[in-house]
C-alpha positions as a printed Julia matrix, in Angstrom:
312×3 Matrix{Float64}:
 213.48  69.46  86.58
 215.48  66.85  88.5
 216.29  63.52  86.85
 213.66  61.9   89.09
 211.0   64.32  87.85
 212.05  63.82  84.24
 211.89  60.05  84.57
 208.55  60.22  86.38
 207.14  62.24  83.5
 207.87  59.23  81.26
 206.25  56.64  83.54
 203.57  55.75  80.99
 206.35  54.62  78.63
 208.3   52.37  80.99
 205.09  50.87  82.38
 204.85  48.97  79.06
 207.14  46.31  80.58
 205.75  42.73  80.45
 204.54  40.67  83.42
 202.9   37.27  83.94
 199.13  37.5   83.34
 199.74  41.25  82.88
 199.54  41.65  86.66
 201.92  44.66  86.61
 203.14  43.94  90.15
 205.51  46.9   90.45
 205.44  49.4   93.29
 207.13  52.75  92.67
 208.27  55.2   95.3
 209.78  58.5   94.14
 212.19  60.39  96.38
 214.24  63.52  95.72
 217.32  61.64  94.52
 216.22  58.03  93.9
 213.36  55.83  92.76
 212.53  52.69  94.73
 210.99  49.73  92.91
 209.35  46.85  94.75
 206.55  44.38  94.14
 202.94  44.27  95.28
 202.14  40.86  96.88
 198.49  41.32  95.9
 199.58  41.18  92.26
 201.59  37.98  92.58
 200.57  34.47  91.47
 201.35  32.26  94.49
 199.84  29.09  92.99
 201.02  29.18  89.38
 204.27  30.98  90.29
 205.05  29.56  93.76
 208.8   30.29  93.66
 208.28  33.84  92.41
 210.3   33.14  89.26
 207.93  35.01  86.95
 207.47  37.77  89.52
 211.22  38.42  89.66
 211.64  38.12  85.89
 208.9   40.72  85.53
 210.62  42.98  88.05
 213.83  42.69  86.03
 212.02  43.52  82.8
 210.52  46.58  84.48
 213.92  47.74  85.73
 215.42  47.36  82.25
 212.47  49.27  80.8
 213.11  52.13  83.25
 216.8   52.23  82.32
 216.08  52.24  78.59
 213.65  55.15  79.02
 216.15  57.01  81.19
 218.92  56.51  78.62
 216.58  57.6   75.83
 216.04  60.85  77.74
 219.79  61.31  78.33
 219.48  60.72  82.08
 222.5   59.15  83.82
 220.73  56.52  85.9
 221.53  52.95  86.97
 219.95  50.24  89.11
 221.15  49.06  92.53
 219.81  45.89  94.11
 218.49  46.11  97.67
 217.5   42.45  97.83
 215.8   39.8   95.66
 212.69  41.94  95.07
 213.82  45.49  95.77
 215.73  47.8   93.43
 216.73  51.45  93.56
 217.34  53.7   90.58
 220.09  56.18  91.4
 222.08  58.89  89.65
 225.47  57.84  88.25
 228.21  59.45  86.18
 227.28  58.06  82.75
 224.11  57.26  80.81
 223.2   53.57  80.79
 224.66  51.96  77.67
 221.93  50.36  75.6
 221.13  50.0   71.92
 217.42  50.31  72.64
 215.12  53.31  72.82
 211.66  54.2   74.05
 210.45  53.49  70.51
 211.74  49.92  70.83
 209.75  49.47  74.03
 206.66  50.69  72.22
 207.34  48.3   69.33
 207.52  45.15  71.46
 204.62  42.76  70.81
 203.09  39.71  72.45
 200.99  37.81  69.92
 198.9   34.83  70.99
 197.28  34.22  67.6
 198.63  32.4   64.57
 202.12  32.96  63.18
 203.56  32.8   59.69
 205.11  29.32  59.25
 208.85  28.98  59.63
 211.5   29.11  62.35
 213.23  32.21  63.62
 215.94  32.97  61.02
 219.53  32.18  61.93
 220.65  35.79  61.5
 218.07  36.84  64.11
 219.22  34.12  66.5
 222.79  35.36  66.04
 221.72  38.83  67.26
 220.44  37.47  70.57
 222.41  37.37  73.8
 223.85  34.12  75.11
 221.77  32.03  77.49
 219.03  31.22  74.98
 218.27  27.77  73.6
 216.3   27.33  70.39
 213.94  24.33  70.2
 211.81  23.28  67.22
 208.2   24.0   68.14
 206.96  20.55  67.13
 209.13  18.91  69.79
 207.12  20.64  72.52
 203.59  20.24  71.13
 202.71  17.18  73.23
 204.27  18.7   76.36
 202.3   21.92  75.85
 199.08  19.91  75.73
 200.05  18.17  78.98
 200.97  21.46  80.64
 197.69  23.03  79.52
 195.73  20.09  80.94
 197.51  20.66  84.23
 196.89  24.43  84.13
 193.18  24.13  83.26
 192.65  21.22  85.66
 194.28  22.62  88.82
 191.96  24.58  91.08
 194.42  27.17  92.34
 195.81  27.78  88.86
 192.33  28.16  87.41
 191.3   30.53  90.21
 194.3   32.76  89.47
 193.65  32.62  85.75
 190.03  33.64  86.25
 191.13  36.51  88.52
 193.26  38.0   85.74
 191.17  37.21  82.66
 189.09  40.04  81.17
 186.89  38.13  78.73
 184.24  40.78  78.09
 184.53  44.52  77.47
 182.16  45.18  80.36
 184.66  43.85  82.9
 185.44  46.66  85.39
 189.19  46.27  84.89
 189.13  45.61  81.13
 191.2   48.72  80.35
 193.6   48.46  83.3
 195.32  45.09  83.66
 195.02  41.34  83.11
 194.5   39.46  79.85
 191.6   40.55  77.68
 189.75  38.45  75.13
 191.26  40.59  72.36
 194.82  40.29  73.68
 194.3   36.52  73.82
 193.11  36.58  70.18
 189.77  35.01  71.14
 186.55  35.46  69.23
 183.49  36.53  71.2
 182.18  32.96  71.17
 185.55  31.51  72.25
 185.79  34.02  75.09
 182.31  33.14  76.36
 183.03  29.42  76.18
 186.29  29.84  78.08
 184.6   31.99  80.71
 181.87  29.37  81.2
 184.36  26.51  81.28
 186.44  28.09  84.05
 183.54  28.94  86.32
 183.17  25.46  87.83
 186.29  23.31  87.96
 184.42  20.23  89.18
 182.01  20.37  86.26
 184.66  21.19  83.69
 186.87  18.29  84.82
 183.94  15.89  84.75
 183.13  16.96  81.21
 186.75  16.71  80.1
 187.03  20.43  79.4
 190.72  20.72  80.47
 191.63  18.14  77.82
 189.61  20.01  75.2
 191.22  23.34  76.08
 194.65  21.72  75.98
 193.96  20.17  72.59
 193.05  23.57  71.17
 196.4   24.99  72.33
 198.41  22.16  70.86
 198.02  23.66  67.38
 200.18  26.61  68.49
 203.3   24.49  68.11
 202.45  22.55  64.98
 204.61  23.17  61.95
 208.19  24.38  61.78
 208.02  27.26  64.23
 210.43  28.22  67.01
 210.38  28.08  70.78
 213.09  29.96  72.65
 214.09  29.18  76.23
 215.83  31.73  78.42
 218.21  29.83  80.69
 220.33  30.65  83.7
 222.4   29.08  86.42
 220.49  27.97  89.49
 222.16  30.69  91.58
 221.59  33.51  89.06
 219.75  36.64  90.15
 216.36  36.3   88.43
 215.92  40.06  88.31
 219.05  40.21  86.16
 217.6   37.37  84.07
 214.42  39.41  83.59
 216.51  42.25  82.22
 218.04  39.81  79.71
 214.57  38.58  78.83
 213.32  42.05  77.94
 216.41  42.75  75.85
 215.79  39.49  73.99
 212.21  40.45  73.22
 213.31  43.91  72.06
 215.8   42.39  69.62
 213.1   40.12  68.23
 210.74  43.09  67.89
 213.36  44.99  65.89
 213.23  42.11  63.4
 209.44  42.31  63.23
 208.91  39.25  65.42
 206.54  38.79  68.34
 206.56  36.4   71.29
 203.99  34.24  73.07
 204.92  33.22  76.65
 204.41  29.52  77.44
 205.44  29.46  81.09
 203.11  26.56  81.85
 205.73  24.29  80.28
 208.04  24.93  83.24
 205.29  25.45  85.83
 203.75  22.02  85.29
 205.77  19.43  87.26
 205.22  16.73  84.63
 206.71  18.78  81.79
 209.27  20.98  83.55
 211.87  18.21  83.8
 211.49  17.26  80.14
 212.01  20.87  79.09
 215.1   21.02  81.29
 216.49  17.89  79.66
 215.85  19.25  76.16
 217.53  22.54  77.03
 220.61  20.83  78.41
 220.78  18.46  75.46
 220.48  21.45  73.13
 223.71  22.95  74.39
 222.51  24.81  77.46
 224.77  22.9   79.85
 223.85  22.6   83.53
 221.32  25.4   83.45
 217.69  25.91  84.42
 214.94  27.07  82.05
 213.63  30.42  83.29
 211.22  31.48  80.55
 209.75  29.68  77.54
 208.12  31.47  74.63
 207.09  30.93  71.05
 208.67  33.44  68.67
 207.78  34.34  65.11
 206.04  36.7   62.76
 202.33  37.12  63.62
 199.81  36.92  60.79
 197.94  39.92  62.19
 198.91  42.87  64.36
 198.17  41.78  67.95
 196.04  43.8   70.34
 198.13  45.25  73.13
 197.37  44.51  76.76
 196.1   47.36  78.89
 198.29  49.16  81.43
 197.4   50.74  84.71
 197.23  54.52  84.5
 200.15  56.47  85.9
 199.67  56.56  89.65
 196.92  53.9   89.38
């Protein structure tokens, strides 16, 4: 088998890479001596991710996942950029140097339920790459509520959210992509209420539902938990930043910790600037926040999001 064939045989493993709303926007094209990776515009989020930040971070995470799997198989492969949203995997002289394995990719967890109280330990923080800023969760509780009100009260954002939510097992794409009720740690009643609330934005706004939904999320950051912010220079390649993001999550997973993305904090115009100011005050310098996530030890093993079948 060629290296391309060997890597293709492991596609189900590297497809476990994370993406916003679990859209899995990657397009793969296999040739005899290279693999081309692009993005599917139909799986983007033009309203809630208008600059494509999350799309490019997800592409970077996918590229890193491919390289980890290739290295795990002993394949000498590296990534070459063909533009902001186009990457080629090509044969090189040496195996990609990484401390991670396919088992680490399988062990990564996103947990949206409750966490054991306490911040991320200092020894874990010391294991992480540079470019991360640690913020006490309580400091962001009010901003998260504001960002959630914006997210649940903006028509385009709500429409995209509804497109990618799978709130009942009977949904035709429940086992393929998007965010299921179980992955969101919702009870059956909570899932039905959320589904009903998002069906008519005019009615939900009139009834104050966005504020109620935001208030329920505020509890995520109560207590002495941790929020980590991936930062980068304004000119930094966001695909490279996405590779750093995945490596960060893999380190946390090795310590038994999970993550919960909170991108709305930097998507919402009213809260994005405050997060930027906190990051810079916390030692980040003149950098931009690229990804925000809660990190900690989940109280229960989270349900994993579905993945598209190989070739699907």
